[in-house]
Backbone as CSV, one residue per row, in Angstrom:
resi,resn,N_x,N_y,N_z,CA_x,CA_y,CA_z,C_x,C_y,C_z
1,GLN,102.973,-117.758,51.020,102.456,-118.974,51.577,100.928,-118.900,51.653
2,VAL,100.315,-120.074,51.792,98.865,-120.150,51.869,98.413,-119.713,53.251
3,GLN,97.363,-118.894,53.289,96.815,-118.452,54.559,95.315,-118.244,54.425
4,LEU,94.570,-118.772,55.387,93.142,-118.527,55.524,92.918,-117.920,56.900
5,VAL,92.235,-116.786,56.960,92.026,-116.068,58.208,90.547,-115.809,58.386
6,GLU,89.963,-116.407,59.433,88.554,-116.212,59.752,88.383,-115.007,60.666
7,SER,87.230,-114.363,60.557,86.881,-113.271,61.443,85.364,-113.175,61.533
8,GLY,84.894,-112.394,62.490,83.469,-112.135,62.626,82.776,-112.889,63.735
9,GLY,83.475,-113.789,64.402,82.877,-114.506,65.506,82.699,-113.622,66.716
10,GLY,81.962,-114.134,67.689,81.721,-113.391,68.906,80.545,-113.940,69.666
11,LEU,80.061,-113.141,70.607,78.932,-113.497,71.457,77.667,-112.849,70.923
12,VAL,76.618,-113.646,70.774,75.345,-113.146,70.262,74.209,-113.833,71.017
13,GLN,73.084,-113.132,71.167,71.923,-113.703,71.833,71.176,-114.666,70.921
14,PRO,70.469,-115.639,71.487,69.632,-116.504,70.656,68.680,-115.686,69.789
15,GLY,68.559,-116.107,68.533,67.758,-115.374,67.571,68.509,-114.304,66.816
16,GLY,69.726,-114.010,67.235,70.525,-112.986,66.595,71.258,-113.486,65.370
17,SER,72.101,-112.610,64.812,72.817,-112.896,63.572,74.288,-112.549,63.701
18,LEU,75.111,-113.273,62.956,76.519,-112.976,62.787,76.901,-113.245,61.342
19,ARG,77.910,-112.537,60.863,78.469,-112.773,59.542,79.945,-113.101,59.678
20,LEU,80.314,-114.333,59.354,81.703,-114.754,59.377,82.355,-114.479,58.031
21,SER,83.631,-114.128,58.071,84.408,-113.887,56.859,85.663,-114.735,56.881
22,CYS,86.126,-115.129,55.707,87.371,-115.858,55.549,88.141,-115.220,54.404
23,ALA,89.318,-114.709,54.713,90.187,-114.085,53.728,91.283,-115.060,53.328
24,ALA,91.422,-115.306,52.034,92.387,-116.263,51.510,93.523,-115.546,50.805
25,SER,94.716,-116.111,50.925,95.873,-115.633,50.186,96.762,-116.816,49.840
26,GLY,97.524,-116.687,48.764,98.450,-117.729,48.369,97.838,-118.897,47.624
27,ILE,96.575,-118.799,47.225,95.911,-119.853,46.472,95.223,-119.259,45.251
28,SER,94.952,-120.132,44.278,94.124,-119.737,43.143,92.677,-119.845,43.578
29,PHE,92.186,-118.781,44.196,90.920,-118.831,44.919,89.763,-119.289,44.043
30,GLY,89.720,-118.822,42.820,88.578,-119.078,41.950,88.361,-120.533,41.590
31,ILE,89.370,-121.379,41.704,89.232,-122.795,41.379,89.072,-123.654,42.626
32,ASN,88.980,-123.038,43.787,88.840,-123.761,45.037,87.387,-123.886,45.460
33,ASP,87.028,-125.074,45.925,85.801,-125.218,46.685,86.057,-124.685,48.095
34,MET,85.128,-123.890,48.608,85.268,-123.289,49.928,84.188,-123.824,50.856
35,THR,84.596,-124.204,52.059,83.688,-124.845,53.002,83.863,-124.257,54.390
36,TRP,82.746,-124.048,55.072,82.742,-123.739,56.497,82.453,-125.028,57.274
37,TYR,83.303,-125.320,58.242,83.103,-126.396,59.197,82.949,-125.789,60.590
38,ARG,82.444,-126.595,61.507,82.433,-126.189,62.904,82.765,-127.381,63.790
39,GLN,83.253,-127.080,64.980,83.678,-128.111,65.910,83.157,-127.787,67.299
40,PHE,82.408,-128.726,67.862,81.956,-128.623,69.244,83.007,-129.245,70.148
41,PRO,83.074,-128.828,71.411,84.074,-129.394,72.319,83.986,-130.913,72.392
42,GLY,85.128,-131.575,72.233,85.194,-133.018,72.344,84.677,-133.785,71.146
43,LYS,84.317,-133.108,70.057,83.775,-133.765,68.875,84.587,-133.395,67.638
44,GLU,84.421,-134.171,66.577,85.111,-133.901,65.321,84.432,-132.773,64.565
45,ARG,85.197,-132.157,63.697,84.636,-131.102,62.863,83.555,-131.641,61.942
46,GLU,82.520,-130.832,61.738,81.433,-131.212,60.856,81.186,-130.120,59.824
47,LEU,80.747,-130.549,58.655,80.470,-129.617,57.574,79.256,-128.768,57.893
48,VAL,79.381,-127.464,57.690,78.278,-126.531,57.866,77.712,-126.113,56.513
49,ALA,78.573,-125.633,55.633,78.138,-125.149,54.326,79.308,-125.175,53.361
50,ARG,79.017,-125.444,52.084,80.040,-125.475,51.050,79.566,-124.701,49.837
51,ILE,80.497,-123.998,49.206,80.248,-123.378,47.916,81.386,-123.780,46.989
52,THR,81.038,-124.377,45.847,82.037,-124.872,44.921,82.598,-123.740,44.078
53,SER,83.637,-124.075,43.303,84.213,-123.095,42.393,83.193,-122.602,41.376
54,GLY,82.196,-123.429,41.077,81.141,-123.045,40.159,79.968,-122.345,40.799
55,GLY,80.008,-122.140,42.126,78.960,-121.415,42.816,77.835,-122.264,43.368
56,ARG,77.943,-123.578,43.262,76.911,-124.455,43.804,77.082,-124.589,45.310
57,THR,75.977,-124.612,46.049,76.021,-124.639,47.509,75.334,-125.870,48.065
58,ASN,75.760,-126.283,49.250,75.048,-127.275,50.031,75.252,-126.970,51.509
59,TYR,74.291,-127.432,52.332,74.255,-127.088,53.742,73.942,-128.308,54.584
60,ALA,74.442,-128.289,55.812,74.007,-129.262,56.784,72.527,-129.047,57.089
61,ASP,71.814,-130.139,57.341,70.390,-130.029,57.634,70.117,-129.113,58.822
62,SER,71.018,-129.098,59.782,70.809,-128.331,60.999,70.843,-126.823,60.783
63,VAL,71.426,-126.374,59.671,71.542,-124.937,59.415,70.783,-124.495,58.177
64,LYS,70.255,-125.420,57.418,69.571,-125.081,56.173,68.388,-124.159,56.448
65,GLY,68.306,-123.092,55.683,67.268,-122.097,55.874,67.647,-120.984,56.812
66,ARG,68.713,-121.155,57.572,69.182,-120.132,58.504,70.521,-119.525,58.089
67,PHE,71.406,-120.336,57.505,72.749,-119.891,57.128,72.838,-119.770,55.613
68,THR,73.672,-118.838,55.145,73.916,-118.651,53.729,75.410,-118.470,53.489
69,ILE,75.974,-119.290,52.598,77.369,-119.160,52.218,77.461,-118.416,50.890
70,SER,78.486,-117.574,50.759,78.710,-116.839,49.525,80.203,-116.604,49.347
71,ARG,80.592,-116.202,48.143,81.998,-115.936,47.879,82.146,-114.745,46.961
72,ASP,83.292,-114.080,47.081,83.665,-112.962,46.232,85.051,-113.292,45.697
73,ASN,85.115,-113.773,44.464,86.382,-114.235,43.913,87.371,-113.092,43.705
74,ALA,86.877,-111.911,43.368,87.763,-110.769,43.166,88.478,-110.393,44.454
75,LYS,87.783,-110.521,45.590,88.365,-110.187,46.885,88.982,-111.387,47.586
76,LYS,88.848,-112.577,47.008,89.314,-113.816,47.625,88.738,-113.971,49.028
77,MET,87.420,-113.816,49.118,86.710,-113.891,50.390,85.557,-114.881,50.289
78,VAL,85.297,-115.570,51.380,84.110,-116.388,51.522,83.423,-115.978,52.817
79,TYR,82.082,-115.995,52.800,81.296,-115.502,53.919,80.298,-116.550,54.375
80,LEU,79.919,-116.461,55.629,78.833,-117.269,56.166,77.910,-116.350,56.952
81,GLN,76.746,-116.062,56.387,75.727,-115.281,57.075,74.897,-116.230,57.922
82,MET,74.872,-115.992,59.222,74.188,-116.858,60.169,73.057,-116.076,60.811
83,ASN,71.830,-116.502,60.569,70.641,-115.880,61.133,69.925,-116.854,62.054
84,SER,69.049,-116.316,62.882,68.253,-117.126,63.811,69.129,-118.083,64.602
85,LEU,70.192,-117.557,65.162,71.171,-118.392,65.851,70.583,-119.024,67.106
86,LYS,71.026,-120.242,67.365,70.578,-121.029,68.503,71.765,-121.358,69.400
87,PRO,71.526,-121.613,70.685,72.642,-122.007,71.559,73.420,-123.203,71.028
88,GLU,72.757,-124.147,70.352,73.442,-125.307,69.810,74.340,-124.993,68.622
89,ASP,74.325,-123.755,68.130,75.272,-123.321,67.111,76.615,-122.920,67.708
90,THR,76.719,-122.871,69.018,77.962,-122.485,69.674,79.069,-123.469,69.325
91,ALA,80.157,-122.971,68.741,81.254,-123.812,68.273,82.373,-122.920,67.761
92,VAL,83.500,-123.555,67.443,84.546,-122.894,66.687,84.297,-123.168,65.215
93,TYR,84.266,-122.122,64.414,83.982,-122.227,62.990,85.271,-122.064,62.200
94,TYR,85.498,-122.992,61.255,86.726,-123.037,60.467,86.435,-122.883,58.986
95,CYS,87.333,-122.201,58.305,87.297,-122.045,56.861,88.232,-123.061,56.220
96,ASN,87.779,-123.709,55.145,88.562,-124.709,54.428,88.557,-124.407,52.936
97,ALA,89.714,-124.588,52.301,89.856,-124.438,50.860,90.389,-125.727,50.266
98,ARG,89.734,-126.208,49.205,90.154,-127.417,48.500,90.337,-127.085,47.033
99,GLY,91.539,-127.347,46.510,91.850,-127.045,45.128,91.777,-128.243,44.222
100,LEU,92.409,-128.118,43.065,92.338,-129.148,42.039,92.979,-130.455,42.478
101,PHE,94.093,-130.376,43.189,94.828,-131.555,43.618,94.548,-131.846,45.085
102,ILE,94.615,-133.135,45.453,94.228,-133.525,46.802,95.142,-132.933,47.862
103,GLU,96.377,-132.600,47.497,97.277,-131.992,48.462,96.952,-130.521,48.710
104,ASN,96.132,-129.930,47.875,95.724,-128.534,48.044,94.475,-128.482,48.920
105,ASP,94.704,-128.621,50.226,93.646,-128.695,51.218,94.115,-127.897,52.433
106,TYR,93.472,-126.753,52.683,93.993,-125.808,53.671,92.911,-125.397,54.656
107,TRP,93.355,-125.037,55.870,92.462,-124.678,56.966,92.886,-123.373,57.611
108,GLY,91.907,-122.605,58.052,92.167,-121.470,58.905,92.279,-121.886,60.359
109,GLN,92.517,-120.915,61.231,92.700,-121.191,62.656,91.401,-121.218,63.443
110,GLY,90.316,-120.757,62.854,89.018,-120.817,63.488,88.626,-119.524,64.177
111,THR,87.322,-119.343,64.332,86.771,-118.214,65.063,85.626,-118.710,65.940
112,GLN,85.598,-118.256,67.182,84.623,-118.723,68.161,83.290,-118.010,67.979
113,VAL,82.217,-118.803,67.933,80.850,-118.286,67.935,80.164,-118.810,69.187
114,THR,79.642,-117.901,69.996,78.940,-118.271,71.215,77.549,-117.651,71.186
115,VAL,76.529,-118.489,71.321,75.138,-118.044,71.313,74.585,-118.279,72.713
116,SER,74.314,-117.196,73.428,73.907,-117.303,74.824,73.171,-116.038,75.243
117,SER,72.226,-116.211,76.162,71.492,-115.075,76.701,72.338,-114.307,77.701
């Protein structure tokens, strides 16, 4: 079955760094666009960063220059390197995989990131 598992979240001080990981199984990883979303309490999920099957990336304006998305197709992993973290980055971060067909759209369970002194 399809499974996406996020890890790497936790508590970090403002200005610090975290590296999130997403491990995929049960999908043809190399043909999937991979996206990190985040959700603040009481709000809808918003796009943080995306890397396509071809390696092209895009970022939300709020994280551009601070976050970097990457993928390792051999390991079926996608990463989000988060630097210069701010309290407003505090959220649950989710991994998403989108394949060739519209029904191939999968989500992980999320990992909590808290930025606080």
